[in-house]
C-alpha positions as CSV (number, residue, x, y, z in Angstrom):
1,M,20.3,49.7,-3.3
2,T,22.7,46.9,-3.9
3,L,26.5,47.4,-4.3
4,R,28.0,44.7,-6.5
5,L,31.7,44.1,-6.6
6,L,32.9,42.7,-9.9
7,L,35.9,40.4,-9.3
8,S,38.2,39.4,-12.1
9,N,39.0,35.7,-12.4
10,A,42.3,34.6,-10.9
11,S,45.0,33.2,-13.1
12,T,45.1,29.4,-13.4
13,S,48.8,29.5,-13.1
14,S,50.3,30.9,-9.9
15,R,53.7,31.4,-11.6
16,S,52.3,33.3,-14.5
17,G,50.3,35.4,-12.0
18,V,53.4,36.3,-10.1
19,H,55.2,37.3,-13.4
20,G,52.2,39.3,-14.4
21,L,52.2,41.1,-11.1
22,K,55.9,42.0,-11.4
23,N,55.3,43.3,-14.9
24,F,52.5,45.4,-13.6
25,L,54.4,46.9,-10.7
26,Q,57.8,47.3,-12.5
27,P,57.2,50.6,-14.3
28,S,55.5,52.4,-11.4
29,L,56.8,51.0,-8.1
30,C,59.9,49.0,-8.7
31,Q,61.8,51.9,-10.3
32,C,61.1,54.4,-7.6
33,V,64.8,55.0,-6.7
34,K,66.9,57.5,-8.7
35,T,70.3,56.4,-9.9
36,E,73.0,58.9,-10.7
37,T,76.3,58.3,-12.5
38,S,79.5,59.4,-10.6
39,P,81.5,61.9,-12.6
40,L,84.7,60.3,-11.1
41,N,84.5,56.7,-11.9
42,G,81.3,56.4,-14.0
43,A,79.7,54.0,-11.5
44,K,76.0,54.2,-10.8
45,E,75.0,55.2,-7.2
46,V,71.7,55.3,-5.4
47,S,70.9,58.8,-4.5
48,T,67.3,59.6,-3.6
49,W,63.6,58.6,-3.9
50,T,61.5,60.0,-6.7
51,P,58.6,62.3,-5.5
52,F,56.2,59.5,-6.3
53,A,58.1,57.0,-4.2
54,S,58.4,59.5,-1.3
55,A,54.6,60.1,-1.4
56,F,53.9,56.4,-1.6
57,N,56.1,55.4,1.3
58,T,55.0,58.3,3.6
59,K,52.9,57.0,6.5
60,P,49.6,58.9,7.0
61,Q,49.6,61.1,10.0
62,R,46.7,60.0,12.1
63,K,45.8,61.6,15.4
64,M,45.3,59.1,18.2
65,N,41.9,59.4,19.9
66,F,42.5,58.8,23.6
67,S,38.9,59.4,24.5
68,L,37.1,56.4,26.0
69,K,33.8,57.6,24.4
70,R,33.0,56.9,20.8
71,E,30.6,59.2,18.9
72,N,27.4,57.4,17.9
73,T,26.9,58.4,14.3
74,G,23.9,56.0,13.8
75,L,23.6,52.8,11.8
76,F,25.0,53.2,8.3
77,G,25.8,56.8,9.3
78,I,22.1,57.7,9.5
79,P,21.6,60.0,12.5
80,E,18.1,58.7,13.2
81,L,19.4,55.2,13.7
82,K,21.4,55.9,16.8
83,D,19.0,53.4,18.5
84,H,16.2,51.1,17.4
85,T,13.5,53.8,17.8
86,G,15.0,55.6,14.7
87,F,13.2,53.1,12.4
88,Y,9.9,54.5,13.5
89,L,11.2,58.0,12.7
90,L,12.3,57.0,9.3
91,Q,9.0,55.3,8.7
92,Q,7.0,58.3,9.8
93,A,9.1,60.7,7.6
94,A,8.6,58.4,4.6
95,E,4.8,58.2,5.2
96,E,4.6,62.0,5.5
97,R,6.6,62.5,2.2
98,V,4.4,59.9,0.5
99,D,1.2,61.8,1.5
100,K,2.6,65.0,-0.1
101,L,3.7,63.1,-3.3
102,L,0.3,61.4,-3.5
103,E,-1.4,64.8,-3.4
104,E,0.9,66.2,-6.1
105,A,0.4,63.2,-8.4
106,C,-3.4,63.6,-8.2
107,S,-3.4,67.4,-8.5
108,P,-4.6,68.9,-11.8
109,S,-2.2,71.8,-11.3
110,R,0.9,69.5,-11.1
111,S,4.0,71.1,-12.4
112,R,6.2,68.0,-12.7
113,K,5.9,64.9,-14.9
114,I,3.7,62.3,-13.3
115,V,6.5,59.7,-13.9
116,T,8.9,61.9,-12.0
117,V,6.5,62.1,-9.0
118,F,5.9,58.3,-9.2
119,D,9.6,57.7,-9.3
120,E,10.2,59.8,-6.2
121,L,7.3,58.1,-4.5
122,S,8.9,54.7,-5.2
123,D,12.3,55.9,-4.1
124,T,11.0,57.4,-0.9
125,L,9.4,54.1,0.1
126,C,12.3,51.8,-1.0
127,R,15.0,53.7,0.7
128,V,13.5,52.9,4.1
129,A,11.8,49.6,3.3
130,D,14.8,48.0,1.7
131,L,17.1,49.2,4.5
132,S,14.7,47.9,7.1
133,D,14.3,44.6,5.3
134,F,18.1,44.1,5.4
135,V,18.5,45.0,9.0
136,R,15.6,42.9,10.3
137,V,17.3,39.7,9.0
138,S,20.9,40.6,9.7
139,H,21.2,42.7,12.9
140,P,22.2,40.7,16.0
141,N,20.3,43.1,18.4
142,K,16.7,41.9,18.8
143,D,15.3,45.4,19.5
144,V,16.9,46.8,16.4
145,A,15.8,43.8,14.3
146,Q,12.2,44.0,15.6
147,A,12.0,47.8,15.0
148,A,13.3,47.3,11.5
149,E,10.8,44.5,10.9
150,E,7.9,46.7,12.0
151,A,9.0,49.5,9.7
152,C,9.4,47.1,6.8
153,V,6.0,45.5,7.3
154,A,4.3,48.9,7.6
155,L,5.9,50.3,4.4
156,S,5.3,47.2,2.4
157,S,1.6,47.4,3.4
158,L,1.6,51.0,2.2
159,V,3.1,50.0,-1.1
160,E,0.2,47.6,-1.7
161,K,-2.3,50.3,-0.7
162,L,-0.8,52.7,-3.2
163,N,-0.9,50.0,-5.9
164,T,-4.7,49.7,-5.3
165,N,-5.3,53.4,-5.0
166,V,-8.0,54.2,-7.6
167,V,-7.5,58.0,-7.6
168,L,-3.7,57.5,-8.2
169,H,-4.5,55.0,-10.9
170,N,-6.9,57.3,-12.7
171,S,-4.3,60.2,-12.7
172,L,-1.9,57.9,-14.4
173,M,-4.5,56.6,-16.8
174,N,-5.4,60.2,-17.9
175,V,-1.8,60.9,-18.7
176,L,-1.5,57.8,-20.8
177,L,-4.7,58.6,-22.7
178,E,-4.5,62.4,-23.0
179,G,-0.9,63.2,-22.4
180,D,0.7,64.9,-19.4
181,S,0.4,68.6,-18.4
182,V,4.1,69.0,-19.0
183,P,6.3,67.9,-22.0
184,T,7.3,64.2,-22.0
185,D,9.2,61.9,-24.3
186,D,9.1,58.2,-25.4
187,V,10.9,57.1,-22.3
188,D,8.4,58.8,-20.0
189,Q,5.6,57.1,-21.9
190,R,7.2,53.7,-21.5
191,V,7.8,54.3,-17.8
192,A,4.2,55.3,-17.3
193,E,3.1,52.1,-19.0
194,L,5.2,50.1,-16.6
195,F,3.7,51.8,-13.6
196,M,0.2,51.1,-15.1
197,F,1.2,47.4,-15.4
198,D,2.0,47.4,-11.6
199,F,-1.5,48.7,-10.9
200,E,-3.0,46.0,-13.1
201,Q,-0.9,43.3,-11.4
202,S,-2.3,44.4,-8.0
203,G,-5.9,44.1,-9.1
204,I,-6.8,47.7,-9.6
205,H,-9.7,46.6,-11.8
206,L,-11.3,44.7,-8.9
207,E,-14.1,46.0,-6.7
208,E,-13.1,47.6,-3.4
209,Q,-13.7,44.6,-1.2
210,K,-11.5,42.4,-3.4
211,R,-8.8,45.1,-3.5
212,E,-8.8,45.2,0.3
213,K,-8.5,41.5,0.4
214,F,-5.6,41.6,-2.0
215,V,-3.8,44.0,0.4
216,K,-4.4,41.8,3.4
217,L,-3.2,38.7,1.6
218,N,0.0,40.4,0.6
219,E,0.5,41.4,4.2
220,Q,0.0,37.8,5.4
221,I,2.4,36.5,2.7
222,H,5.0,39.0,3.8
223,M,4.7,38.1,7.5
224,L,4.9,34.3,6.7
225,G,8.0,35.0,4.7
226,T,9.5,36.8,7.7
227,F,8.7,33.9,10.1
228,F,10.2,31.5,7.6
229,Q,13.5,33.5,7.4
230,R,13.6,33.6,11.2
231,G,13.4,29.8,11.3
232,C,16.2,29.5,8.7
233,Q,18.6,31.4,10.9
234,K,18.0,29.4,14.0
235,P,20.4,26.5,14.7
236,V,18.8,23.1,14.8
237,G,20.2,20.2,16.8
238,I,19.9,16.8,15.4
239,P,20.9,13.6,17.3
240,K,23.8,11.9,15.8
241,S,21.9,8.6,15.7
242,N,19.4,10.2,13.3
243,L,22.1,10.9,10.7
244,P,23.1,8.5,7.9
245,E,26.3,6.6,8.9
246,N,28.3,8.2,6.1
247,L,27.6,11.6,7.6
248,R,28.6,10.7,11.2
249,H,32.0,11.8,12.4
């Protein structure tokens, strides 16, 4: 999953930006001090903070941790990722869940919409595969990056195998032609059509040997992409004499 931060455009004028900031803060923060009028001379005197100002200016009470040991909560807070072997555990758990979902999707006694099962199937794979794909190209520890890469490659291969699974394809086709065993709507129908399009893009109509070749080719493409990314991240030294004169410093 990708978290996108939407940043507003900065003002072209720094002066107008400062005035705008003052106007924004004035009603809430700049008037946080109560003023009272003295009954003797009518003069205004500062008396106390408003409740809002008091709360705003109170320092949070944090307890100092004097322990030299830090609890290892796992990468991204995932307990399994306390070390690099956790990627294998996540991969194994995802594969086991996929097997159960595959059995459910192909079962004639299925109690859920097939698009719901397909969606959970996709989510189960992507949660681990996308995470592993990010870690393998960004983590500085070689063991962690290598373990993440192995999990990513394995699950990517599993995705292609599912996209060429004839039994799974036939279950979806039956739903499109005859309707699902549970009530569905137009959105479910459209989602099912998109899943079918993925099957067709992966050559589900081909004979078995060609489907297997398709899976192997995709694995090779994925690995070549991995090797290319590795090369992009490695620094390259170029003799100064090989650079154009206008680029030499």
